[in-house]
C-alpha atoms as a printed R data frame, in Angstrom:
   type eleno elety resid chain resno       x       y       z
1  ATOM     1    CA   MET     A     1 -21.005 182.964 170.159
2  ATOM     2    CA   SER     A     2 -20.909 185.768 172.660
3  ATOM     3    CA   PHE     A     3 -18.808 188.887 172.358
4  ATOM     4    CA   PRO     A     4 -17.012 188.574 175.743
5  ATOM     5    CA   ASN     A     5 -15.566 185.218 174.677
6  ATOM     6    CA   LEU     A     6 -14.389 186.780 171.412
7  ATOM     7    CA   PHE     A     7 -12.559 189.526 173.297
8  ATOM     8    CA   ILE     A     8 -10.950 187.004 175.640
9  ATOM     9    CA   ALA     A     9  -9.748 184.938 172.672
10 ATOM    10    CA   THR     A    10  -8.348 188.072 171.006
11 ATOM    11    CA   ASP     A    11  -6.551 189.060 174.211
12 ATOM    12    CA   ILE     A    12  -5.021 185.602 174.487
13 ATOM    13    CA   MET     A    13  -3.826 185.748 170.855
14 ATOM    14    CA   LEU     A    14  -2.242 189.167 171.487
15 ATOM    15    CA   LEU     A    15  -0.312 187.637 174.392
16 ATOM    16    CA   PHE     A    16   1.183 185.008 172.055
17 ATOM    17    CA   ILE     A    17   2.407 187.449 169.391
18 ATOM    18    CA   PRO     A    18   5.444 188.717 171.362
19 ATOM    19    CA   THR     A    19   6.261 185.154 172.418
20 ATOM    20    CA   ASN     A    20   6.165 183.953 168.813
21 ATOM    21    CA   ARG     A    21   8.337 186.858 167.680
22 ATOM    22    CA   ARG     A    22  10.868 186.164 170.449
23 ATOM    23    CA   LEU     A    23  10.928 182.448 169.612
24 ATOM    24    CA   ARG     A    24  11.438 183.214 165.919
25 ATOM    25    CA   GLU     A    25  14.345 185.543 166.741
26 ATOM    26    CA   GLN     A    26  15.902 182.914 168.988
27 ATOM    27    CA   TRP     A    27  15.490 180.279 166.272
28 ATOM    28    CA   GLU     A    28  17.146 182.545 163.708
29 ATOM    29    CA   LEU     A    29  20.026 183.120 166.133
30 ATOM    30    CA   VAL     A    30  20.452 179.368 166.619
31 ATOM    31    CA   CYS     A    31  20.441 178.861 162.828
32 ATOM    32    CA   ASP     A    32  23.070 181.602 162.360
33 ATOM    33    CA   GLN     A    33  25.269 180.091 165.056
34 ATOM    34    CA   LEU     A    34  24.913 176.659 163.498
35 ATOM    35    CA   SER     A    35  25.950 177.999 160.090
36 ATOM    36    CA   ASP     A    36  28.975 179.694 161.633
37 ATOM    37    CA   THR     A    37  29.940 176.480 163.407
38 ATOM    38    CA   GLN     A    38  29.627 174.516 160.164
39 ATOM    39    CA   ARG     A    39  31.906 176.995 158.365
40 ATOM    40    CA   ARG     A    40  34.508 176.782 161.131
41 ATOM    41    CA   LEU     A    41  34.369 172.976 161.125
42 ATOM    42    CA   GLU     A    42  34.856 172.892 157.363
43 ATOM    43    CA   SER     A    43  37.839 175.215 157.682
44 ATOM    44    CA   CYS     A    44  39.342 172.969 160.368
45 ATOM    45    CA   ARG     A    45  38.750 169.890 158.200
46 ATOM    46    CA   ILE     A    46  40.586 171.519 155.289
47 ATOM    47    CA   GLN     A    47  43.490 172.525 157.548
48 ATOM    48    CA   TRP     A    48  43.681 169.024 158.988
49 ATOM    49    CA   THR     A    49  43.765 167.506 155.508
50 ATOM    50    CA   SER     A    50  46.615 169.824 154.576
51 ATOM    51    CA   TYR     A    51  48.476 168.957 157.772
52 ATOM    52    CA   ASP     A    52  47.947 165.256 157.151
53 ATOM    53    CA   ASP     A    53  49.366 165.541 153.612
54 ATOM    54    CA   VAL     A    54  52.458 167.379 154.823
55 ATOM    55    CA   TYR     A    55  52.903 164.889 157.661
56 ATOM    56    CA   GLU     A    56  52.841 161.990 155.188
57 ATOM    57    CA   GLN     A    57  55.468 163.701 153.020
58 ATOM    58    CA   LEU     A    58  57.696 164.317 156.045
59 ATOM    59    CA   HIS     A    59  57.277 160.747 157.258
60 ATOM    60    CA   LYS     A    60  58.233 159.367 153.842
61 ATOM    61    CA   TRP     A    61  61.267 161.668 153.678
62 ATOM    62    CA   LEU     A    62  62.407 160.560 157.144
63 ATOM    63    CA   LEU     A    63  62.094 156.887 156.229
64 ATOM    64    CA   ASP     A    64  63.995 157.409 152.973
65 ATOM    65    CA   THR     A    65  66.712 159.388 154.741
66 ATOM    66    CA   GLU     A    66  67.038 156.734 157.438
67 ATOM    67    CA   VAL     A    67  67.521 154.047 154.806
68 ATOM    68    CA   GLN     A    68  70.146 156.127 152.997
69 ATOM    69    CA   LEU     A    69  72.048 156.814 156.203
70 ATOM    70    CA   LYS     A    70  72.007 153.155 157.240
71 ATOM    71    CA   GLU     A    71  73.502 152.202 153.884
72 ATOM    72    CA   ASP     A    72  76.496 154.459 154.527
73 ATOM    73    CA   THR     A    73  77.264 153.892 158.205
74 ATOM    74    CA   ASP     A    74  80.957 153.173 158.057
75 ATOM    75    CA   MET     A    75  82.966 155.937 159.687
76 ATOM    76    CA   LYS     A    76  85.707 157.424 157.545
77 ATOM    77    CA   ALA     A    77  89.190 157.775 159.017
78 ATOM    78    CA   THR     A    78  90.550 160.804 157.207
79 ATOM    79    CA   LEU     A    79  89.194 164.315 156.879
80 ATOM    80    CA   PRO     A    80  88.995 164.199 153.051
81 ATOM    81    CA   ASP     A    81  87.023 160.932 153.256
82 ATOM    82    CA   LYS     A    82  84.663 162.467 155.834
83 ATOM    83    CA   LYS     A    83  84.147 165.534 153.645
84 ATOM    84    CA   ALA     A    84  83.395 163.314 150.655
85 ATOM    85    CA   GLN     A    85  80.913 161.316 152.731
86 ATOM    86    CA   GLN     A    86  79.265 164.555 153.879
87 ATOM    87    CA   GLN     A    87  79.072 165.776 150.295
88 ATOM    88    CA   ASN     A    88  77.419 162.503 149.258
89 ATOM    89    CA   HIS     A    89  74.790 162.999 151.944
90 ATOM    90    CA   ARG     A    90  74.143 166.579 150.767
91 ATOM    91    CA   VAL     A    91  73.753 165.462 147.163
92 ATOM    92    CA   SER     A    92  71.400 162.628 148.099
93 ATOM    93    CA   LYS     A    93  69.208 165.060 150.096
94 ATOM    94    CA   THR     A    94  68.261 167.071 147.033
């Protein structure tokens, strides 16, 4: 093995050190961004689940209310009868 070849090999290795460091930094940045994206996705999934639960409750309430209103569709003629009908609807809401 001759010394000039050894120096050339050392010079070539020194050229790769900054490239390796830069690639490692870029890889770490990609990993950090991926972790952040995963956290945001998990947060969105949790919010969507909560929204979906509330939507189901609202949908059930609307269906129940529609059924109750259809059962009592006859229009009352007098004001006291209308007030009583309104009161019945208020009581059934709670």
